[in-house]
C-alpha positions as CSV (number, residue, x, y, z in Angstrom):
1,M,-1.2,6.6,-23.8
2,S,-3.0,5.2,-20.8
3,L,-2.9,8.5,-18.9
4,K,-4.8,10.2,-21.8
5,N,-7.4,7.4,-21.7
6,I,-7.8,7.7,-18.0
7,I,-8.4,11.5,-18.3
8,E,-11.0,10.9,-21.0
9,V,-13.1,8.7,-18.7
10,L,-12.7,11.1,-15.8
11,K,-14.0,13.9,-18.0
12,T,-16.9,12.1,-19.7
13,K,-18.4,10.0,-17.0
14,N,-20.3,11.2,-13.9
15,N,-20.6,8.5,-11.2
16,F,-17.4,6.9,-9.7
17,L,-16.6,4.3,-7.1
18,V,-13.0,4.4,-5.8
19,T,-11.4,1.5,-4.1
20,S,-8.0,0.1,-3.1
21,H,-6.4,-3.0,-1.6
22,I,-7.1,-4.6,1.7
23,N,-5.0,-3.6,4.7
24,L,-5.0,0.1,3.9
25,E,-1.8,2.2,4.2
26,G,-0.8,5.7,3.4
27,D,-0.4,5.4,-0.4
28,A,-3.8,3.7,-0.9
29,I,-5.5,6.2,1.4
30,G,-3.8,9.2,0.0
31,S,-4.4,8.1,-3.6
32,Q,-8.1,7.5,-3.0
33,L,-8.8,10.8,-1.2
34,A,-6.8,12.7,-3.8
35,I,-8.6,11.3,-6.8
36,A,-12.0,11.8,-5.0
37,K,-11.0,15.4,-4.4
38,L,-10.2,15.8,-8.1
39,L,-13.5,14.3,-9.2
40,K,-15.5,16.5,-6.8
41,T,-13.7,19.5,-8.3
42,L,-15.1,18.4,-11.6
43,N,-18.6,18.2,-10.0
44,K,-18.7,14.4,-10.3
45,K,-20.4,12.1,-7.8
46,V,-17.9,9.8,-6.0
47,V,-17.8,7.3,-3.1
48,I,-14.8,5.6,-1.7
49,V,-15.4,2.0,-0.6
50,D,-12.8,-0.3,1.1
51,E,-12.9,-3.6,2.9
52,D,-11.2,-2.0,5.9
53,T,-12.0,1.0,8.0
54,L,-9.5,3.8,8.1
55,P,-6.5,3.0,10.4
56,E,-6.3,5.3,13.4
57,E,-3.0,6.9,12.5
58,Y,-4.6,8.3,9.3
59,Q,-7.7,9.8,10.9
60,F,-6.1,13.2,10.9
61,L,-6.7,13.5,7.2
62,P,-9.6,15.9,6.3
63,E,-12.7,14.2,4.9
64,S,-11.3,10.8,5.8
65,N,-14.9,9.9,6.8
66,L,-15.6,9.6,3.0
67,I,-14.0,6.1,3.2
68,L,-16.9,3.7,3.6
69,T,-17.2,0.0,3.9
70,N,-20.5,-0.1,2.0
71,P,-21.7,2.1,-1.0
72,G,-25.4,1.7,-0.1
73,N,-27.6,2.3,-3.2
74,F,-24.9,4.2,-5.2
75,N,-24.8,3.0,-8.8
76,P,-21.4,3.8,-10.3
77,E,-20.6,4.0,-14.0
78,V,-16.9,3.7,-13.4
79,I,-14.8,1.8,-10.8
80,I,-11.4,3.3,-10.1
81,F,-8.8,0.9,-8.5
82,V,-5.8,2.7,-7.2
83,D,-2.6,1.1,-5.8
84,C,-4.1,-2.3,-6.3
85,S,-2.2,-5.0,-8.2
86,G,-5.1,-7.4,-8.8
87,F,-9.0,-7.4,-9.0
88,D,-9.3,-9.7,-6.0
89,R,-7.0,-7.5,-3.8
90,V,-10.0,-5.4,-2.8
91,G,-11.5,-8.2,-0.7
92,R,-15.3,-8.1,-0.2
93,V,-15.6,-4.8,-2.1
94,I,-15.9,-7.1,-5.2
95,G,-19.4,-7.8,-4.1
96,F,-20.3,-4.1,-4.5
97,I,-19.0,-3.8,-8.0
98,P,-21.7,-4.1,-10.7
99,Q,-20.9,-6.0,-13.8
100,N,-20.1,-4.4,-17.1
101,R,-18.7,-1.2,-15.7
102,I,-15.7,0.7,-16.8
103,I,-12.7,-0.2,-14.6
104,L,-9.8,2.2,-14.4
105,N,-6.7,0.5,-13.1
106,I,-4.1,3.0,-11.8
107,D,-1.2,1.4,-10.1
108,H,2.6,1.2,-9.7
109,H,3.1,-2.4,-8.7
110,I,5.3,-4.3,-11.2
111,S,3.1,-7.4,-10.5
112,N,-0.1,-5.7,-11.7
113,N,-2.1,-8.1,-13.9
114,K,-3.8,-5.3,-16.0
115,F,-7.3,-6.3,-15.1
116,G,-8.9,-3.0,-16.0
117,T,-10.8,-1.6,-19.0
118,V,-8.2,1.1,-19.0
119,N,-4.8,0.2,-17.4
120,W,-2.2,2.8,-16.4
121,I,0.7,0.9,-14.7
122,D,3.9,2.7,-14.0
123,P,6.4,0.6,-11.9
124,K,8.9,3.5,-12.0
125,A,6.6,5.6,-9.8
126,S,7.7,5.5,-6.2
127,A,4.0,5.7,-5.1
128,C,0.6,5.6,-6.7
129,V,0.1,9.2,-5.4
130,E,2.7,10.3,-7.9
131,M,0.4,9.1,-10.7
132,I,-2.6,10.9,-9.2
133,Y,-0.4,14.0,-9.0
134,K,0.3,13.7,-12.7
135,I,-3.4,13.5,-13.4
136,Y,-3.9,16.8,-11.5
137,K,-1.1,18.4,-13.6
138,A,-2.3,16.9,-16.9
139,M,-5.9,18.1,-16.4
140,K,-4.6,21.5,-15.1
141,I,-6.7,21.1,-11.9
142,P,-5.2,23.3,-9.2
143,L,-3.9,21.7,-6.1
144,N,-5.0,22.9,-2.7
145,Y,-4.1,22.2,1.0
146,E,-6.2,19.1,1.3
147,A,-5.0,17.5,-2.0
148,A,-1.4,18.3,-1.1
149,L,-1.9,16.7,2.3
150,Y,-3.3,13.5,0.8
151,L,-0.6,13.3,-1.9
152,Y,2.3,14.0,0.5
153,T,1.0,11.3,3.0
154,G,1.1,8.6,0.3
155,L,4.5,9.8,-0.9
156,L,6.0,9.8,2.6
157,T,4.8,6.4,3.5
158,D,5.6,4.5,0.2
159,T,9.1,5.9,0.1
160,G,9.8,5.1,3.8
161,S,10.2,8.8,4.5
162,F,12.3,9.1,1.4
163,R,14.7,6.4,2.5
164,Y,13.8,3.5,0.3
165,S,15.5,2.8,-3.1
166,N,12.2,3.6,-4.9
167,T,12.7,7.3,-4.0
168,T,13.5,9.3,-7.2
169,R,14.3,12.9,-8.2
170,F,10.7,13.3,-9.2
171,S,9.6,12.2,-5.7
172,H,11.6,15.1,-4.2
173,L,10.4,17.6,-6.8
174,M,6.8,16.6,-6.1
175,A,7.3,16.9,-2.4
176,A,8.7,20.4,-2.9
177,D,5.7,21.4,-5.0
178,L,3.3,20.1,-2.3
179,M,5.2,22.0,0.4
180,R,4.0,25.3,-1.2
181,F,0.7,24.7,0.7
182,D,2.3,24.8,4.1
183,I,1.3,21.2,5.0
184,P,2.5,20.3,8.5
185,L,5.3,17.9,7.8
186,T,6.3,17.2,11.4
187,K,2.7,16.6,12.4
188,I,2.1,14.3,9.5
189,Y,5.2,12.2,10.5
190,R,4.1,12.1,14.1
191,Y,0.6,11.1,13.4
192,I,1.7,8.2,11.2
193,Y,4.9,7.0,12.9
194,E,4.9,8.3,16.5
195,S,1.4,7.8,17.7
196,N,1.6,4.1,18.8
197,R,-0.3,3.0,21.8
198,F,1.6,1.6,24.8
199,S,-0.3,-1.7,24.4
200,D,0.8,-2.0,20.7
201,I,4.5,-1.7,21.7
202,K,3.9,-4.3,24.4
203,F,2.6,-6.7,21.7
204,L,5.6,-5.9,19.5
205,S,7.9,-6.8,22.4
206,Q,6.3,-10.3,22.5
207,I,7.3,-11.0,18.9
208,L,10.8,-9.4,19.0
209,P,12.3,-12.5,20.7
210,T,11.4,-14.6,17.6
211,L,14.1,-12.8,15.6
212,K,16.3,-15.1,13.6
213,K,19.0,-14.8,11.0
214,D,20.5,-17.3,8.6
215,K,24.1,-18.5,8.5
216,T,25.1,-15.8,6.0
217,G,23.6,-13.0,8.2
218,R,22.0,-11.6,5.1
219,I,18.4,-12.9,5.8
220,A,16.6,-11.9,9.0
221,W,13.0,-12.8,10.0
222,F,10.3,-12.7,12.6
223,I,7.5,-15.1,13.3
224,A,4.2,-13.6,14.6
225,K,2.1,-16.4,16.1
226,R,-1.7,-16.4,15.8
227,K,-2.2,-16.6,19.6
228,I,-0.5,-13.2,20.0
229,L,-2.0,-11.5,17.0
230,R,-5.5,-12.5,18.2
231,K,-5.1,-10.2,21.2
232,M,-4.4,-7.1,19.1
233,K,-7.4,-4.8,19.1
234,T,-6.0,-1.9,16.9
235,S,-4.9,-1.4,13.3
236,F,-1.2,-1.2,14.4
237,D,0.9,-2.4,11.5
238,I,2.9,-5.1,13.3
239,S,4.5,-6.3,10.1
240,E,5.9,-3.0,9.0
241,N,7.3,-2.3,12.4
242,L,9.0,-5.7,12.6
243,L,10.4,-5.3,9.1
244,N,11.9,-2.0,10.0
245,V,13.7,-3.7,12.9
246,A,15.0,-6.5,10.7
247,R,16.1,-4.3,7.9
248,S,18.0,-2.1,10.3
249,I,20.4,-4.9,11.1
250,K,23.9,-4.5,9.6
251,G,24.5,-6.9,6.8
252,V,20.8,-7.9,6.3
253,D,19.7,-7.8,2.6
254,I,16.3,-9.6,2.9
255,A,13.9,-9.0,5.8
256,L,10.9,-11.3,6.3
257,V,7.9,-11.5,8.6
258,F,5.8,-14.7,8.9
259,K,2.3,-14.0,10.3
260,E,0.0,-16.9,11.3
261,M,-3.5,-16.3,10.0
262,P,-6.8,-18.1,10.3
263,H,-7.6,-21.2,8.2
264,K,-3.9,-22.5,8.2
265,R,-2.6,-19.6,6.1
266,I,0.6,-17.7,6.5
267,R,1.1,-14.1,5.4
268,V,4.7,-13.5,4.4
269,N,6.1,-10.0,3.9
270,F,9.3,-9.6,2.0
271,R,11.6,-6.6,2.0
272,S,14.9,-6.1,0.1
273,Q,17.7,-3.8,1.2
274,N,19.7,-4.6,-2.0
275,I,18.7,-3.1,-5.3
276,N,20.0,-6.2,-7.0
277,L,17.6,-8.5,-5.1
278,D,14.1,-8.6,-6.5
279,V,11.7,-9.9,-3.8
280,N,8.8,-9.4,-6.1
281,K,10.0,-12.5,-8.0
282,L,10.3,-14.3,-4.7
283,A,6.7,-13.4,-3.7
284,Q,5.4,-14.3,-7.1
285,Y,6.9,-17.8,-6.7
286,F,4.6,-18.2,-3.8
287,G,1.5,-16.7,-5.5
288,G,2.0,-13.1,-4.3
289,G,3.6,-10.0,-5.7
290,G,4.3,-6.3,-5.2
291,H,7.5,-4.3,-5.8
292,P,11.1,-5.4,-6.3
293,G,11.9,-4.0,-2.8
294,A,8.7,-4.8,-1.0
295,S,6.3,-7.6,-1.7
296,G,4.0,-10.1,0.0
297,A,2.3,-13.5,-0.4
298,T,-0.3,-15.5,1.5
299,I,0.6,-19.2,1.6
300,S,-1.5,-22.1,2.8
301,G,0.2,-24.7,4.9
302,K,2.0,-25.4,8.1
303,L,4.1,-22.5,9.5
304,S,7.3,-24.5,9.9
305,D,7.1,-25.9,6.4
306,I,6.4,-22.5,4.8
307,E,9.3,-20.9,6.8
308,R,11.7,-23.6,5.5
309,R,10.4,-23.3,1.9
310,V,10.6,-19.5,1.8
311,L,14.0,-19.3,3.3
312,R,15.4,-21.9,0.9
313,K,14.0,-19.8,-2.0
314,A,15.3,-16.6,-0.5
315,R,18.8,-18.0,-0.3
316,E,18.6,-18.8,-4.0
317,I,18.2,-15.2,-5.0
318,L,21.1,-13.9,-2.9
319,V,23.9,-12.6,-5.2
């Protein structure tokens, strides 16, 4: 069993580098901090290294300063990838990973390509933090306030505050267990979702008029032009906020955001409101991946051409 093999490495090795995907969000951050906490409990040496600095809305988390963008002279025996579907998804952190090291791949993306020395992939997990939680339980390592805070943050964000279809009975049981530690649920929610800057909302208002829907009314999308995105100075997640607007429209089954990026690339985020519509397959068609209900792809080309191609393919999966 992969979990057993993961635990064996955690017990027998001493120096660990933990990383996750670019564009950090709650599950990636919570998973990294929680596994680092576990390793420190075992008296192991650990550093967390990511391409991105910690987004402002997550800076309330204790010991979040452990998340670095450069490991310095640290020489790890083991690299732990969490919530990361592919080796190249960590961005420039690849340059800090020595060759011939043990790679633990702990992930819940159905599109994971099993790049690790040891792979534990569980697409049924609503969030990667659920898998880290199971490691704590399997190793009989007691949870504490900080670990509960990390794990709950990842669970909250990847289930969309327990609204998304990936939310399971286990998700709620885990949340109930974490609540034993009196973590401040309201404050966590406010830090993550209700701490937007006025300027960020003004930027959002410039993109809202681009909203479109197809003839069926089942596909809605936004287009975020590069000239607007260039002005943004914060880590405000414009895509997720736009997707939340699009998916809130009555009758919409697929929500999309097209973001113009440098070097003639377009980032497309896909969300499905219908459990029978697998947008992971849609994203994979364009070289991306993720989950059945939430995926993304980066496509090279002209915005208008990519918009037309993606919409044509999205209509094909409507049932």
